[in-house]
C-alpha positions in Angstrom: -27.0 52.2 95.9 -23.8 53.8 97.1 -24.0 57.6 97.3 -20.9 58.9 95.6 -22.5 62.2 94.5 -20.3 64.3 96.7 -17.2 63.4 94.8 -16.9 65.4 91.5 -15.0 62.7 89.7 -18.4 60.7 89.5 -20.4 63.7 88.2 -20.5 62.6 84.6 -21.7 59.0 85.3 -25.3 58.5 84.2 -27.9 57.7 87.0 -28.3 54.1 85.7 -24.5 53.5 86.2 -24.4 55.2 89.6 -27.2 52.9 90.8 -25.0 49.9 90.2 -22.1 51.0 92.3 -21.5 49.0 95.5 -17.9 49.9 96.4 -15.8 52.9 95.5 -12.5 54.7 96.2 -11.5 58.2 95.2 -7.8 59.0 95.2 -5.0 61.0 93.6 -3.2 64.3 94.3 -6.4 66.2 93.3 -9.0 63.5 94.0 -9.3 63.0 90.3 -9.0 59.3 90.0 -11.5 56.6 91.1 -12.1 52.9 91.1 -15.5 51.4 91.7 -17.2 47.9 91.9 -20.7 47.3 90.6 -23.5 45.0 91.9 -22.3 42.5 89.2 -18.8 42.5 90.8 -17.4 44.3 87.7 -14.5 46.8 88.5 -14.2 50.1 86.6 -11.7 53.0 86.8 -11.7 56.6 85.6 -9.6 59.7 86.0 -6.1 61.0 85.1 -4.3 57.7 85.5 -1.0 58.9 86.9 1.7 56.2 86.7 -0.9 53.8 85.4 -2.7 53.7 88.8 -6.0 52.9 87.2 -4.7 49.5 86.2 -6.0 49.7 82.6 -2.8 48.6 80.9 -1.8 52.2 79.8 -1.3 55.7 81.2 -4.1 57.3 79.2 -6.5 59.4 81.2 -10.2 58.6 80.8 -13.2 60.7 81.6 -15.5 57.7 81.0 -15.2 54.5 83.1 -13.2 51.6 81.7 -13.4 48.1 83.0 -10.4 46.4 84.8 -11.0 42.9 83.5 -8.5 41.1 85.7 -10.3 42.3 88.9 -13.8 41.5 87.8 -15.3 38.8 90.0 -12.5 39.1 92.6 -14.6 40.4 95.4 -12.5 43.2 97.0 -12.5 43.3 100.8 -9.8 45.9 101.4 -8.2 48.6 99.3 -5.6 51.3 99.9 -3.4 53.7 97.8 -0.2 55.6 98.0 0.7 59.1 96.8 2.6 57.9 93.6 -0.1 56.7 93.4 0.1 53.0 93.8 -2.9 50.8 94.5 -3.2 47.6 96.5 -6.2 45.4 97.2 -7.0 42.2 99.1 -9.7 39.9 97.8 -12.1 37.6 99.6 -9.8 34.7 98.7 -7.0 36.4 100.6 -5.0 37.3 97.5 -3.2 40.7 97.1 -3.0 42.6 93.9 -1.0 45.8 93.3 -0.4 48.2 90.4 0.6 51.8 89.7 3.7 53.7 90.8 6.6 51.4 91.8 9.7 53.7 92.1 10.4 52.3 95.6 9.2 48.7 95.0 5.9 49.4 96.7 4.2 46.9 94.4 6.2 44.1 96.1 7.3 42.5 92.8 11.0 42.9 93.3 11.4 45.6 90.6 11.0 49.4 90.3 9.0 49.3 87.1 5.6 50.8 87.3 2.7 48.3 87.0 0.1 49.2 84.4 -2.2 46.3 85.3 -3.0 44.6 88.6 -0.5 41.8 89.4 -0.7 39.2 92.1 1.8 39.9 95.0 3.0 36.4 95.7 6.5 36.5 97.4 6.1 35.2 100.9 2.3 35.6 100.6 1.4 32.6 98.4 0.3 30.5 101.3 -1.2 33.3 103.3 -4.7 34.8 103.4 -4.6 38.6 103.6 -7.6 40.4 105.1 -6.4 44.0 105.2 -4.0 46.2 103.3 -2.7 49.7 104.1 -0.5 52.1 102.1 1.7 54.9 103.1 3.2 57.4 100.6 5.4 54.7 98.9 5.2 51.6 101.2 2.6 48.9 101.8 1.7 46.7 104.7 -0.7 43.7 104.8 -2.4 41.8 107.6 -3.1 38.1 107.4 -5.7 35.9 109.0 -3.1 34.6 111.4 -2.5 38.2 112.6 0.9 38.5 110.9 2.0 41.8 109.2 4.0 41.9 106.0 5.6 45.1 104.6 7.4 46.2 101.5 8.5 49.3 99.6 10.0 52.6 100.6 11.9 52.4 103.9 13.9 55.6 104.4 12.6 56.0 107.9 12.1 52.4 108.9 8.4 52.3 107.9 8.8 48.7 106.6 9.9 47.6 110.1 12.9 45.5 108.9 15.5 47.0 111.2 17.2 48.9 108.5 16.5 51.8 106.1 17.0 49.9 102.9 14.0 49.7 100.6 12.2 46.3 100.8 11.5 45.0 97.2 9.2 42.1 98.2 6.9 41.4 101.2 8.7 40.7 104.4 7.2 39.7 107.7 7.4 42.4 110.3 8.6 40.5 113.4 10.8 41.9 116.2 8.3 42.9 118.9 5.4 41.5 116.9 6.7 38.0 116.9 4.1 35.6 118.3 1.6 38.4 118.6 -1.8 38.7 116.9 -2.4 41.9 115.0 -6.1 42.8 114.3 -5.8 46.3 112.7 -3.2 48.2 110.6 -2.8 51.7 109.3 -0.2 53.9 107.6 0.8 57.5 107.7 2.9 59.0 104.9 6.1 57.4 106.3 5.0 55.4 109.3 3.1 52.2 110.1 0.8 51.3 113.0 -0.7 48.0 114.3 -3.2 47.1 117.0 -3.0 43.7 118.7 -5.9 41.5 119.8 -5.1 42.5 123.4 -5.6 46.2 122.6 -1.9 47.1 122.6 -0.7 49.5 119.9 2.7 49.5 118.1 4.3 52.0 115.7 7.4 52.2 113.5 8.9 54.4 110.9 9.1 58.2 110.7 8.5 60.0 114.0 9.8 63.6 113.7 6.3 64.9 114.6 5.7 62.4 117.3 3.3 60.4 115.2 4.4 57.1 116.8 3.2 58.2 120.2 6.4 57.1 121.9 7.2 60.3 123.8 10.1 61.2 121.6 10.8 62.3 118.0 13.2 59.5 116.9 12.5 57.3 113.9 12.0 53.6 114.7 13.2 50.8 112.3 11.2 48.1 114.2 7.8 48.1 115.9 7.7 49.8 119.3 4.8 49.5 121.8 3.2 52.8 122.8 3.8 52.6 126.6 1.5 55.6 127.3 -1.5 53.5 126.3 -0.7 50.8 128.9 -4.0 49.4 130.3 -6.0 51.2 127.6 -7.7 48.8 125.1 -7.4 50.2 121.5 -9.8 48.8 118.9 -9.1 51.0 115.9 -6.2 53.1 114.8 -6.0 55.5 111.7 -3.3 57.7 110.4 -3.3 61.2 108.8 -0.4 62.7 106.9 1.7 62.9 110.2 -0.8 62.4 113.0 -2.5 59.3 114.5 -6.0 58.7 116.0 -6.9 55.7 118.2 -10.3 54.6 119.4 -10.7 52.7 122.7 -13.2 50.0 123.5 -14.9 52.5 125.8 -15.5 55.0 123.0 -12.7 57.4 123.9 -10.4 58.9 121.3 -6.7 59.6 121.7 -4.5 61.6 119.3 -0.8 62.3 118.8 1.7 63.6 116.2 1.6 66.7 114.0 -0.9 69.4 115.0 -0.2 72.5 112.9 -3.9 72.4 111.6 -5.5 71.4 114.9 -5.8 67.8 113.6 -5.3 66.4 117.1 -8.5 68.0 118.3 -6.8 69.3 121.5 -7.9 72.9 121.1 -4.4 74.1 120.2 -1.8 73.6 117.4 1.0 72.1 119.5 2.4 68.7 118.4 2.0 65.8 120.8 4.6 63.0 121.1 2.4 61.0 123.5 -1.3 60.0 123.2 -3.7 62.8 124.3 -7.3 62.2 125.2 -9.7 64.3 123.1 -12.6 66.0 124.9 -15.7 64.7 123.1 -18.3 66.1 125.7 -18.9 62.6 127.1 -20.1 61.3 123.8 -19.1 57.7 123.0 -17.3 57.3 119.7 -17.7 54.2 117.5 -15.4 55.2 114.6 -12.4 57.4 113.9 -11.2 58.5 110.4 -8.1 59.9 108.9 -6.1 59.6 105.7 -2.4 59.8 105.0 -2.9 62.3 102.2 -4.5 65.0 104.5 -4.5 66.7 107.9 -8.2 66.1 108.4 -9.7 64.1 111.3 -13.3 62.8 111.9 -15.2 60.6 114.3 -18.7 59.2 114.6 -20.7 58.9 117.8 -22.8 56.1 119.0 -25.9 58.2 118.3 -24.8 58.7 114.7 -23.4 62.2 114.9 -20.3 63.1 112.9 -17.6 65.4 114.2 -14.6 66.8 112.2 -11.5 68.8 113.0 -8.1 69.6 111.6 -7.6 71.1 108.1 -11.1 71.7 106.8 -11.0 73.3 103.4 -8.0 75.4 104.3 -9.3 76.3 107.8 -7.6 75.0 110.9 -10.3 73.6 113.3 -8.5 72.8 116.5 -11.4 71.2 118.4 -14.0 68.6 117.3 -16.8 70.4 115.4 -20.3 68.9 115.1 -21.5 68.5 111.5 -24.8 67.6 109.9 -23.2 64.6 108.1 -24.3 61.1 108.8 -21.0 59.5 107.7 -17.3 60.2 108.2 -17.0 59.7 104.5 -18.9 63.0 103.9 -16.3 64.9 105.9 -13.5 63.9 103.5 -15.7 64.4 100.4 -16.5 68.0 101.5 -13.7 69.3 103.6 -10.4 67.3 103.1 -7.6 68.4 100.8 -7.5 66.5 98.5 -11.1 65.3 98.8 -10.3 61.6 98.7 -11.9 58.6 100.4 -10.2 57.6 103.6 -11.2 54.0 103.2 -13.0 51.8 100.7 -16.6 52.9 100.5 -19.1 50.0 100.7 -22.8 49.4 100.9 -23.9 47.1 103.7 -25.4 44.3 101.6 -26.7 44.5 98.0 -30.3 44.6 99.2 -30.0 47.6 101.4 -32.4 50.5 100.8 -32.6 53.9 102.4 -36.0 55.1 103.8 -36.5 57.2 100.7 -35.7 54.3 98.4 -38.0 52.0 100.3 -40.9 54.4 100.0 -40.3 54.9 96.3 -40.4 51.2 95.7 -43.7 50.7 97.5 -45.5 53.5 95.6 -48.4 52.0 93.6 -47.6 48.5 94.8 -50.7 46.5 95.8 -48.7 44.1 98.1 -49.1 46.0 101.3 -51.2 49.1 100.3 -54.4 49.8 102.3 -56.0 52.3 100.0 -56.5 52.8 96.2 -57.6 55.7 94.1 -59.7 55.1 91.0 -59.0 57.7 88.3 -60.1 57.4 84.7 -60.9 53.7 85.4 -57.3 53.0 86.6 -56.2 52.1 90.1 -53.3 53.7 92.1 -52.3 51.8 95.2 -51.1 53.9 98.3 -50.8 53.8 102.1 -53.1 55.8 104.3 -50.5 56.5 107.0 -48.0 58.0 104.5 -50.7 60.2 102.9 -51.7 61.6 106.3 -48.1 62.4 107.2 -47.4 64.1 103.9 -50.5 66.0 103.0 -53.0 68.0 105.2 -55.7 67.4 102.6 -55.5 63.7 103.1 -55.0 63.9 106.8 -58.5 65.6 107.0 -60.1 63.4 104.4 -58.9 60.0 105.7 -59.8 60.8 109.3 -63.4 61.1 108.1 -63.6 58.0 106.0 -62.4 54.4 106.2 -63.2 53.5 102.6 -60.6 51.3 100.8 -61.3 52.9 97.4 -61.8 56.6 96.5 -62.9 57.8 93.1 -61.4 60.9 91.7 -63.2 62.8 88.9 -61.6 66.3 89.0 -58.2 65.4 87.7 -56.7 63.0 85.1 -55.0 59.8 85.9 -51.6 61.1 84.8 -51.8 64.2 86.9 -53.2 62.5 90.0 -50.7 59.6 89.8 -47.9 62.2 89.6 -49.2 64.0 92.7 -49.3 60.8 94.7 -45.9 59.8 93.5 -44.6 63.2 94.6 -45.8 62.4 98.1 -43.6 59.3 98.1 -40.5 60.7 96.3 -40.5 64.5 96.7 -40.0 64.8 92.9 -42.2 65.2 89.8 -41.6 63.6 86.4 -44.0 65.2 83.9 -43.6 67.1 80.6 -44.4 70.9 80.9 -47.8 70.6 79.4 -48.9 68.0 81.9 -47.3 69.8 84.7 -50.0 72.5 84.1 -52.6 70.0 85.3 -50.5 69.2 88.4 -50.1 72.9 89.0 -53.9 73.1 89.1 -54.0 70.3 91.6 -51.3 71.8 93.8 -53.2 75.1 93.9 -56.4 73.3 94.8 -54.8 71.2 97.6 -52.7 74.2 98.7 -49.4 72.3 98.3 -47.0 75.2 98.0 -43.8 73.2 97.5 -45.4 71.1 94.7 -46.6 74.3 93.1 -43.1 75.6 93.0 -41.8 72.3 91.5 -44.5 72.5 88.8 -43.5 76.0 88.0 -39.8 75.0 87.7 -40.7 72.1 85.4 -42.8 74.4 83.2 -40.0 77.0 83.0 -37.5 74.3 81.9 -39.8 73.1 79.1 -41.1 76.4 77.7 -40.9 76.8 73.9 -42.2 79.2 71.3 -45.0 76.7 70.5 -46.2 76.3 74.0 -45.3 79.6 75.6 -48.9 81.1 75.3 -50.5 77.9 76.6 -48.1 78.0 79.6 -48.8 81.8 80.1 -52.5 81.2 80.1 -52.1 78.4 82.8 -49.9 80.7 85.0 -52.6 83.4 84.9 -55.4 80.9 85.6 -53.6 79.4 88.6 -52.3 82.7 90.0 -48.7 81.6 89.7 -47.2 85.1 89.6 -43.6 84.1 89.2 -44.4 81.7 86.4 -46.6 84.3 84.7 -43.8 86.8 84.7 -41.3 84.2 83.3 -43.7 83.1 80.5 -44.5 86.7 79.6 -40.9 87.7 79.3 -40.2 84.7 77.2 -43.1 85.6 74.9 -41.8 89.2 74.5 -38.3 88.0 73.8 -39.6 85.6 71.1 -42.5 87.8 70.0 -42.5 87.2 66.3 -42.4 83.5 66.5 -44.9 83.3 69.4 -47.5 85.5 67.6 -47.4 83.1 64.7 -48.5 80.0 66.7 -51.9 78.5 66.8 -52.1 79.0 70.6 -51.7 82.8 70.1 -54.5 82.7 67.5 -56.8 80.9 69.9 -55.8 83.1 72.9 -58.6 84.2 75.2 -59.8 87.7 74.4 -59.2 89.3 77.8 -55.8 87.6 78.1 -54.8 88.8 74.7 -55.8 92.3 75.5 -53.8 92.3 78.7 -50.8 90.7 77.0 -50.7 93.4 74.2 -51.1 96.2 76.8 -48.3 94.9 79.0 -46.1 94.1 76.1 -46.5 97.6 74.7 -45.4 99.0 78.1 -42.3 96.9 77.8 -41.6 98.5 74.4 -42.2 95.2 72.5 -43.8 97.0 69.5 -41.2 99.7 69.0 -39.1 99.6 65.9 
């Protein structure tokens, strides 16, 4: 399962649909468009659909996912988007498809007509296998298995690398200084392009007024130029922000250059840098850098799994790398970038990958590797001693005193006890309010304060005029003061209906007496 919950565009998808997502991309001027791929390799899109960028054959917005039939089964390996927006993907077969905004021929089909459905980009690529694509604002570049780079689209600053500033309507190989060289990584800023060679050299071309090409000057470049300041430094990854660039070395160092008005270079100030500058990372080795051409946000991940961010972070200018609690650079862009788009194609590492929490949930009540079972109402519940000891003080004491493989429980029902054990595996409860009363009893008995609070919340969400007195009685019995007050106020606010229920007629005498006394103090019986 791919966790896309931090992106609001996915908020309305039901849990059963979210569980199927294996790849996803959020894009658009307000992060209000998305494309995702399911475990069945079906491709869906939703959002505002500007310029037909969802590839659905029309320009109608859709709050519910719609399938992009032509892409289903294509196995997407790389995806990028522009600001029009236009969309470009590379498939496992090395094919390139493009759709969306095409005012500058960024779809590579020789026209300037917007593409409402994904179309194969074939000119000069028909015999090539493309492994990676990258989009700037309105231009596109593609990397082939042979290490060649092809570019097309908007070229006002030379970002296509053709030696001119004329727009490029179809894919054209970027040669010049890249001739006979093998490129292994590509990236695009709004109006520039970057490439890393197999020998670690880095080249840039296009717009350079902020120094984002790292050449030591501010002149635009119509053909690729090697970044001389990185001579002898082996670059393994380059990424581009709106007008700044980050590069990761094979030794885990990070260099930055370009625009810096938001502190996106991480140098501790807001001065632009026309040459690569080493960022102080407190001797931590970095394994990934992240940036997106739509924002001024930067992020990096350390070898130990820590994530740092800097630059424009929800309107604030963070001029030095700031340690976060995130586990992925993706989270930085979901929570702090403006717009909150994905900086690359989100992917799950293999369809069978499970988090620790998901693995534990799957093993609950499974007899395959369990070493303990509870017998309740004649039914078995399979569990693991080690987990129970870790999660519950009651079981830590109990299981240290016994090595039995079966324990009988008589005090609680099967439904309640199973819910308790499942809670220890999942941190959640899934019971109707009436049954949650029994679990509240158990939580009180075992002194599980968090479980007690969860039970109270479940009961509160399920209170009705019919069960209000029953729930109030339970709250009093188990000394759940907060719940008791909640149920009492509900009964007072619905007094006429509540006093006509069978539960009220069967109410314990002392509880009834206390209820009437307290209700009268609240003025419940005044006309």
